[in-house]
C-alpha positions as CSV (number, residue, x, y, z in Angstrom):
1,M,5.7,20.0,3.8
2,Y,2.1,18.9,4.4
3,Y,-0.1,17.0,2.0
4,E,-3.9,17.2,2.3
5,T,-6.0,14.4,0.7
6,R,-9.3,14.9,-1.0
7,T,-12.5,15.0,1.0
8,M,-14.2,11.7,1.8
9,T,-18.0,11.5,1.9
10,P,-18.8,9.6,5.1
11,W,-21.1,6.6,5.0
12,K,-24.5,7.7,6.4
13,H,-26.8,4.7,5.6
14,V,-27.4,1.5,7.4
15,L,-26.9,-1.5,5.2
16,P,-29.0,-4.7,5.7
17,D,-27.6,-7.6,7.6
18,R,-26.8,-10.6,5.3
19,S,-26.5,-14.2,6.2
20,R,-23.0,-15.7,6.0
21,E,-22.5,-17.9,3.0
22,R,-19.6,-20.3,2.7
23,V,-18.0,-20.0,-0.7
24,R,-14.6,-21.6,-1.2
25,L,-12.0,-19.3,-2.7
26,K,-8.4,-20.1,-3.5
27,W,-5.4,-17.8,-2.9
28,P,-4.8,-17.2,-6.6
29,A,-8.3,-15.8,-7.1
30,P,-7.6,-12.1,-6.8
31,G,-10.4,-9.6,-6.2
32,L,-13.3,-12.0,-5.4
33,G,-12.4,-12.7,-1.8
34,A,-11.2,-9.2,-1.3
35,A,-14.5,-7.9,-2.5
36,R,-16.4,-10.1,-0.1
37,I,-14.1,-9.0,2.8
38,A,-14.8,-5.4,1.8
39,R,-18.5,-6.2,1.7
40,H,-18.4,-7.6,5.2
41,A,-16.8,-4.3,6.3
42,R,-19.8,-2.4,4.9
43,D,-22.5,-4.8,5.9
44,A,-23.8,-6.0,9.3
45,R,-22.8,-2.8,11.1
46,T,-24.0,-2.5,14.7
47,L,-25.9,0.6,15.8
48,E,-22.9,1.5,17.9
49,R,-20.6,1.5,14.8
50,H,-23.1,3.7,12.9
51,T,-23.3,6.1,15.8
52,M,-19.5,6.4,15.7
53,E,-19.6,7.0,11.9
54,R,-22.2,9.8,12.4
55,S,-20.1,11.3,15.1
56,T,-17.1,11.5,12.7
57,A,-19.0,13.0,9.8
58,G,-17.0,15.8,8.2
59,T,-13.6,14.3,8.8
60,T,-11.5,14.2,5.6
61,A,-9.3,11.2,6.2
62,M,-9.4,7.6,7.3
63,I,-5.8,7.8,8.6
64,R,-4.3,11.0,9.8
65,A,-1.1,12.1,11.4
66,D,-0.8,15.7,12.6
67,D,2.6,17.1,13.6
68,L,3.8,13.8,15.1
69,S,7.0,13.8,17.0
70,K,8.7,11.0,18.9
71,S,12.1,10.6,20.5
72,Y,13.9,7.8,22.3
73,G,16.5,9.3,24.6
74,R,18.6,11.6,22.5
75,T,17.4,10.1,19.2
76,Q,14.7,12.0,17.4
77,A,12.8,9.2,15.7
78,V,10.0,11.3,14.2
79,S,9.8,15.1,13.9
80,G,6.7,17.1,13.0
81,L,5.3,14.5,10.6
82,G,1.9,15.1,9.0
83,F,0.1,13.2,6.3
84,A,-3.4,11.8,5.5
85,V,-4.8,8.7,3.8
86,D,-8.3,8.8,2.3
87,A,-10.8,6.0,1.5
88,G,-9.9,4.2,-1.6
89,Q,-6.2,5.1,-1.4
90,I,-3.2,2.7,-1.1
91,C,-0.5,4.8,0.4
92,A,3.1,3.5,0.6
93,L,5.2,4.8,3.6
94,L,8.8,4.9,2.3
95,G,12.1,5.7,3.7
96,P,15.6,4.3,4.3
97,N,16.4,2.2,7.3
98,G,16.2,4.4,10.3
99,A,13.8,6.9,8.7
100,G,11.2,6.5,11.4
101,K,8.6,4.4,9.6
102,T,8.1,1.8,12.3
103,S,7.8,4.5,15.0
104,T,5.2,6.3,12.8
105,L,3.1,3.1,12.4
106,R,3.3,2.4,16.1
107,M,2.0,5.8,16.9
108,L,-0.8,5.5,14.4
109,L,-1.9,2.3,16.1
110,G,-1.6,3.6,19.7
111,L,1.3,1.3,20.5
112,S,3.5,4.2,21.2
113,A,2.4,7.6,22.5
114,P,3.8,10.6,20.5
115,D,5.7,13.3,22.4
116,T,3.7,15.9,20.5
117,G,1.1,15.9,17.8
118,S,-1.8,13.5,17.3
119,A,-2.8,10.4,15.3
120,R,-6.4,9.6,14.3
121,I,-8.1,6.7,12.6
122,L,-11.6,7.4,11.1
123,G,-11.5,10.7,12.8
124,R,-11.0,9.2,16.3
125,P,-7.9,9.6,18.5
126,V,-5.9,6.4,18.9
127,G,-4.4,4.9,22.0
128,L,-4.1,1.5,23.7
129,G,-7.5,-0.1,23.7
130,A,-9.2,2.6,21.5
131,E,-12.5,1.3,20.2
132,V,-11.8,2.5,16.7
133,L,-8.8,0.1,16.4
134,G,-11.3,-2.8,16.1
135,R,-11.9,-1.5,12.6
136,V,-8.2,-1.7,11.6
137,G,-6.4,-4.7,10.2
138,V,-2.8,-4.7,11.4
139,L,0.5,-6.4,10.5
140,V,3.3,-4.6,12.4
141,D,6.5,-6.0,13.9
142,G,6.2,-9.2,11.9
143,P,4.3,-12.4,12.7
144,A,3.9,-13.1,16.5
145,F,2.4,-16.5,17.2
146,V,2.5,-19.1,20.0
147,P,4.6,-21.9,18.4
148,H,2.9,-24.9,20.0
149,L,-0.7,-23.7,19.0
150,T,-2.3,-24.4,15.7
151,G,-2.9,-21.6,13.2
152,T,-6.6,-21.6,14.1
153,R,-5.9,-21.5,17.9
154,N,-3.5,-18.6,17.3
155,L,-6.1,-16.7,15.4
156,K,-8.6,-17.3,18.2
157,L,-6.1,-16.0,20.7
158,L,-5.4,-12.8,18.7
159,W,-9.2,-12.3,18.2
160,S,-9.9,-12.7,21.9
161,A,-8.3,-9.3,22.5
162,T,-11.3,-7.7,20.8
163,R,-13.7,-9.2,23.3
164,R,-16.0,-10.0,20.5
165,A,-17.6,-13.4,19.8
166,W,-15.8,-15.9,17.6
167,P,-15.7,-16.2,14.6
168,P,-14.7,-12.9,13.1
169,P,-16.9,-11.5,10.4
170,A,-14.7,-12.4,7.4
171,L,-12.8,-15.4,8.8
172,D,-13.6,-17.8,6.0
173,D,-12.7,-15.4,3.3
174,A,-9.4,-14.4,5.0
175,L,-8.4,-18.1,5.4
176,D,-9.3,-18.8,1.8
177,L,-7.2,-15.9,0.6
178,A,-4.3,-17.0,2.8
179,G,-4.5,-20.4,1.1
180,L,-3.1,-22.4,4.1
181,G,-5.6,-25.3,3.6
182,A,-5.3,-28.1,6.1
183,A,-2.1,-26.5,7.5
184,I,-4.4,-24.1,9.5
185,D,-4.9,-26.9,11.9
186,R,-1.2,-27.7,12.3
187,K,1.1,-26.2,14.9
188,V,2.6,-22.9,13.8
189,K,6.1,-24.1,14.8
190,G,6.2,-26.2,11.7
191,Y,5.2,-23.3,9.4
192,S,7.6,-21.7,6.9
193,T,8.2,-18.0,7.0
194,G,5.8,-17.5,4.1
195,M,3.1,-19.5,5.8
196,K,3.5,-17.4,9.0
197,Q,3.2,-14.2,7.0
198,R,0.1,-15.5,5.2
199,L,-1.5,-16.4,8.6
200,M,-0.7,-12.9,9.8
201,L,-2.3,-11.4,6.7
202,A,-5.4,-13.6,7.5
203,Q,-5.4,-12.2,11.0
204,A,-5.4,-8.6,9.5
205,L,-8.2,-9.4,7.1
206,M,-10.5,-11.6,9.2
207,R,-12.0,-8.6,11.0
208,A,-13.3,-7.1,7.7
209,P,-11.3,-3.9,8.3
210,D,-12.1,-0.4,7.1
211,V,-8.4,0.5,7.4
212,L,-5.3,-1.7,6.8
213,I,-1.9,-0.8,8.2
214,L,0.8,-3.2,7.1
215,D,4.5,-3.2,7.7
216,E,6.4,-5.1,5.0
217,P,3.5,-7.4,4.2
218,A,5.3,-9.2,1.3
219,N,8.1,-10.5,3.5
220,G,8.5,-14.3,3.0
221,L,6.0,-14.4,0.1
222,D,6.9,-15.9,-3.3
223,P,6.3,-13.9,-6.5
224,A,2.9,-15.4,-7.2
225,E,1.7,-14.7,-3.6
226,V,3.1,-11.1,-3.8
227,R,1.1,-10.5,-7.0
228,T,-2.1,-11.9,-5.4
229,L,-1.6,-9.8,-2.3
230,R,-1.1,-6.7,-4.5
231,E,-4.3,-7.5,-6.4
232,H,-6.3,-8.0,-3.2
233,L,-5.1,-4.8,-1.7
234,G,-6.3,-3.0,-4.8
235,A,-9.7,-4.7,-4.6
236,L,-10.1,-3.7,-1.0
237,A,-9.2,-0.1,-1.8
238,R,-11.7,0.0,-4.7
239,H,-14.4,-1.1,-2.2
240,G,-13.6,1.8,0.1
241,A,-10.8,0.7,2.4
242,A,-7.8,2.9,3.2
243,V,-4.5,1.1,3.1
244,L,-1.1,2.2,4.5
245,V,1.8,0.0,3.6
246,S,5.4,0.3,4.7
247,S,7.8,-1.4,2.3
248,H,11.4,-1.4,0.9
249,Q,10.3,-3.1,-2.3
250,L,10.1,0.0,-4.5
251,A,9.4,-1.8,-7.8
252,E,6.5,-3.6,-6.2
253,V,5.2,-0.4,-4.5
254,Q,5.2,1.3,-7.9
255,Q,2.8,-1.4,-9.2
256,F,0.1,-1.0,-6.5
257,A,0.4,2.3,-4.6
258,T,-1.8,5.3,-5.5
259,H,-0.1,7.7,-3.1
260,I,3.3,7.8,-1.3
261,V,4.8,9.4,1.8
262,V,8.6,9.6,1.8
263,M,10.4,10.0,5.2
264,N,14.0,10.5,6.0
265,L,15.7,11.1,9.3
266,G,12.3,11.3,11.0
267,R,11.0,14.1,8.8
268,L,8.6,14.3,5.8
269,V,10.3,14.6,2.5
270,T,7.3,14.5,0.2
271,A,3.7,13.2,0.1
272,G,1.2,13.0,-2.7
273,P,-0.2,11.0,-5.6
274,L,2.4,8.6,-7.0
275,A,1.7,9.6,-10.6
276,D,2.4,13.2,-9.9
277,L,5.7,12.4,-8.2
278,L,7.0,10.2,-11.0
279,G,5.9,12.4,-13.9
280,D,7.3,12.0,-17.4
281,T,10.9,12.3,-18.7
282,D,12.1,13.7,-22.0
283,A,12.4,10.2,-23.5
284,Y,10.1,8.1,-25.6
285,R,9.7,4.3,-25.9
286,V,9.1,3.6,-29.6
287,Q,7.9,0.2,-30.8
288,L,8.5,-0.5,-34.5
289,D,7.4,-3.1,-37.1
290,D,10.9,-3.4,-38.5
291,P,13.9,-1.7,-36.8
292,R,16.2,-1.6,-39.8
293,G,17.4,1.9,-40.5
294,A,15.4,3.4,-37.6
295,A,18.4,4.2,-35.4
296,E,20.0,6.4,-38.2
297,V,16.7,8.2,-38.9
298,L,16.2,9.0,-35.2
299,R,19.8,10.1,-34.6
300,R,19.5,12.6,-37.5
301,M,16.5,14.3,-35.9
302,T,17.1,17.7,-34.4
303,G,16.7,17.6,-30.6
304,V,17.4,13.8,-30.3
305,T,20.3,13.4,-27.8
306,A,20.5,9.6,-27.5
307,V,19.0,6.4,-29.1
308,T,19.0,3.0,-27.4
309,A,17.9,0.0,-29.4
310,R,16.3,-3.1,-27.8
311,G,15.2,-5.3,-30.7
312,T,12.1,-3.7,-32.2
313,E,11.9,-1.2,-29.3
314,F,13.9,2.0,-29.2
315,V,14.3,4.4,-26.3
316,V,14.8,7.9,-27.7
317,A,16.0,10.8,-25.5
318,A,14.5,13.9,-27.2
319,P,14.1,17.0,-24.9
320,G,11.5,19.3,-26.4
321,V,10.6,17.0,-29.3
322,A,6.9,16.1,-29.7
323,P,6.0,12.4,-30.1
324,R,4.2,13.2,-33.4
325,D,7.5,14.5,-34.8
326,V,9.2,11.2,-33.9
327,V,6.4,9.3,-35.6
328,Q,6.5,11.5,-38.7
329,A,10.2,11.1,-39.2
330,L,10.0,7.3,-39.0
331,V,6.9,7.0,-41.2
332,T,8.4,9.4,-43.8
333,A,11.4,7.0,-44.0
334,G,9.1,4.1,-44.6
335,I,9.4,2.6,-41.1
336,G,6.1,1.4,-39.5
337,V,5.5,2.6,-35.9
338,T,3.4,0.4,-33.6
339,S,3.4,2.6,-30.6
340,V,5.0,5.6,-28.9
341,Q,5.0,6.1,-25.1
342,Q,6.6,8.7,-23.0
343,V,9.0,7.2,-20.4
344,S,8.2,7.8,-16.8
345,R,10.8,7.9,-14.1
346,S,11.0,4.8,-11.8
347,L,10.1,5.1,-8.1
348,E,13.6,3.9,-7.3
349,Q,15.2,6.8,-9.2
350,V,12.9,9.3,-7.5
351,F,13.4,7.8,-4.1
352,L,17.2,7.7,-4.2
353,T,17.3,11.3,-5.5
354,M,15.2,12.5,-2.6
355,T,17.0,10.6,0.2
356,E,20.7,10.1,-0.9
357,G,23.3,12.3,0.8
358,D,21.3,12.9,4.0
359,T,23.2,12.1,7.2
360,G,22.3,12.1,10.9
361,H,21.2,9.9,13.7
362,A,19.1,6.9,12.8
363,A,15.5,6.7,13.9
364,R,13.6,3.5,14.6
């Protein structure tokens, strides 16, 4: 199965250079810093970068995998995988342990060469040292820092691989979003797991990326930090970035992803918009002013197969019954209806249905 995303209109204009302005932002200020990071990604482009953009005009995806396959000895990690992520999309790469997600991310980043197929970022082939990777923010294989160096020195060390002058274009904003404060000048060996993760996220964002590829970015973050990360990823996508996130946290993914790719045993199971995948069920969530007598009214309705009461909220399973009929029955009985919503399936339900029961050799 192959999923083709909608066509992206390439940027063809040169935006003016803007002076850097120091504005202090705090980690719990979603959207603002992300918007500025995204603006850095659009502004201050060099002539070389615009030449690259013109050369890739007509490409339809910011991230693209075409028929990717990879094996390790006798283990087939990835087999014939194809999908694409467009500008403005947040795509979640999902699969059980051993599905081949990490192998896929490594091929997309040029860290591992595919046996067959190709991977492209912004229309350009990827490989070790590929120029286009300078436009990608990456968190793969977890935080990797030199323990006896400070957070700042570690960021400088990672940035030196780009052979570009320090500081990176969005360093101040990325540090403010990470919210490390004075700890940025302390040695990393004293950092908590969450602090290391936030420093790695700062590393991914400080280059003002057009593309973000993140493997389990919420690991080690507390609920408030996860929410802020989710909101910033959304803001970056709204400003034109393409985001690919691998995660096991399905409830969290359902809150921020626009598209998903599901893998199992190295193969594509499905890919497409999240809303299309989840769809609607035959159940309604009905909010009432006063629940007294509502259960009996609903159970007497033709087509209603189950009624579950939760205070003033009722979940009504009613295959083939229109929501207006539910409202009419309740109002006729003198029961005020506040709202009626069709119940959607959860991502967890859909994911387990797609992947349970498969057996075979685990991938990486």
